[in-house]
N, C-alpha and C positions, 0 to 999 in steps of 0.2 A: 435860446429858441424863441422865435417869434411866431405866434399862432394867430389865426384869424378865423372868424366864423365860416364854416364850410356849408353846413346844412342844419336845418331844423327837422325834428322827428315827431310826427303825429302818428299815434297808434290808434287802431280801431279793431273791433271784433271781426269784421270782414273788410276786405279791400273795397268792395262795392260801397259799403256803408261809409267808410272813410272818404272815398273819392266823392261821393254824392254830397256828403256833409261839407267838405272843403269847397267844392265847386259851387254849391248853393250859397255859401257865405261870400265867396270872392267874386262870383259871376264871371269866372274865367275857366278855361279847360285845363285839366292836368294832362300829362303825357304818360304813356306806358313806361314802366321801369323794367322790371324783370323779376327773376326768382333768385333767392339766396339758398342754394341747395344744402349748405352746411347747417343752416338754421331752420329750414322748412318754412320760410317766409317769402312774401312777394310784396312789391310796392308799385306806386305810381309817383311821378315826380312833377314838380312845378318850379320853373325858373324864378329866381329872385334877382335877376340881373346877370352880369358877366362873371361874377365871382362867387355866387352862393345859390342855393336852391333849397327846396323843401321836399321831404318825402313823406308819403302816407304809407305806413307799413302794417301788415297783418299776417297772422298765421295762414299759410297756404293749406287749405283742407285737402288738396290733391297730392301733397308732398308726403313722403314717408316721415315718420317721427325721427327727429335728428338724434345723433349719438351723444349729444351734450345739451345742456340747458339752452333754450333759445335766448338770444340777446334781448335787451330792453325789458327783461322780466316778463316777457309775454306768456311764459308758462305759469306764472305764479297766480294763486287765487286772488291776491290783493289787486294785481293789475287787471285780471279778468273782471273782478267786481267793479273796478274803476271804469273800465271801458263799457260795462253794461249800461252806464249812464250816458254814453256817447263817446265819440272820438275825442282825443285829448292830446295836447302838446306835452310830451313827456320827457324830451331830452334834446340836446344839441351836440353837434360835433364840430371840433375845431381842426382846421388844416395846419399841418406843420411841415417844414421843409425837408425833414428826414425822419424816418421811423423804422428802424431795423426790425425784422421778424424775430420773435422770441420774447420770453418774459412777459407773457400776456398780450403780445402783439401778434396778430394773425395776418398771413398773406392770403388775400381773397381775390376772386375774379368772377366776372359775369360778362359773357360776350366779349366785347373788346375792352372792357374795363379791367384794370389791374390796380390793386391798392393794398396797403397795410393799415391796420386799424387796431386800436386797443379794445379788447373784449374780455372782461373778467370771466374766469372759468365757470363761475356759478351763474353768470348772466345778469348779475345785479347792475343797477344804474348807479354810476359814480355820483356820490353826494346826493342820492335820491333823485338824480336826474339833472341837478343844477350844475354839477361839475362836468365839463365836457369830456366826451370820448375824443381821442386824437386819431387823425387820419392823414395818410400821405398817399397822394395819387401818383402812381407810376406811369399812367397814361393820362391824356387830357381829361380833366374832370367833367362831370355831367353838364355844368352850365355852358360848356363850349359847344354842346350839341343840342341843348334844349331850346325850344322856341321861346323868345322873349315876349311874354304877354303883358308886360307893363307893370308887374307887381314887384315891389321893393320892400325890404325890411326897414321899418321905421325904427324900432328898438326891440330888444329882448330884455325882459325883466326876470330876475332870478331871486326868489325868496328863499331864505334859509334861516334856521335857528342860530347859526353862527356866521353872520355876514363877514366878520373880520377874517375868519379862516378862508372863506371862499375868495374874498378879495386878494388875500395873500397868494393863494393858489393861482389865480388868474394873472396876478402880477409876475409870478414866476414864469408863466408861459408867455408873458408880454402880449396878452390878448389885446387886440385893437378892434374897434368897431363899437356899435351902439349897444353896449351891454350895461345894464343897471342892476346892482345888487342891493337888496334890502332885507331887513329882518322880518321873519315870518315864523309862525308856530311850527310849520313843517315845510319841507321842500316843495316849491311850486314854481311853475314857469308861465309866462305870458308873453305874447309877442304882438306888436302892432305891425300889420302889413298895409302898405300903401298901395291901393289898387286904382285902376282907371276910374272906378266908381266911388272912390273915397277910402278913408282908413277903416280897417276892420281889425278887431281884436280876436286873437285865437289863443 
């Protein structure tokens, strides 16, 4: 299995807060995404070129409570406390050529989009966020429809107490792209985005 970075996940307390934070840092507009009815969330999107994108995601206050834990730990007190300090890059998702439904893989849809994705039953972030979720697009992925505003991923940095284990996991997936793994006291993520106005760290 060969995987490549599909998208970055920035979470926020509200979608408006996350959108304004990102647009204020990058000085480029995001685009409407949509709602995830199973998880009670909604998002906005930003193109990172023809093969990748970034999503800002938040709990949708107008949606009913979901029947299962929200993804990306958005229900947890720890994540809510973290986001009280501002939006944060919390996770990344890698695209794979095939991902059959079942065994923790869900088949999801939104509008014209159809995909399968790994989502732990309890909503936890794999590896504290540094190990990727996996996705397989059954329809053309979002970058094929997003407006290219000239932003590109420079690199993704993944900090973890066990860098050797994370590197071994990524090697198993044959992840390619600008991903750097380093030792850190706790899981942490950082990305450099190259914008028309210069590089920005998120």
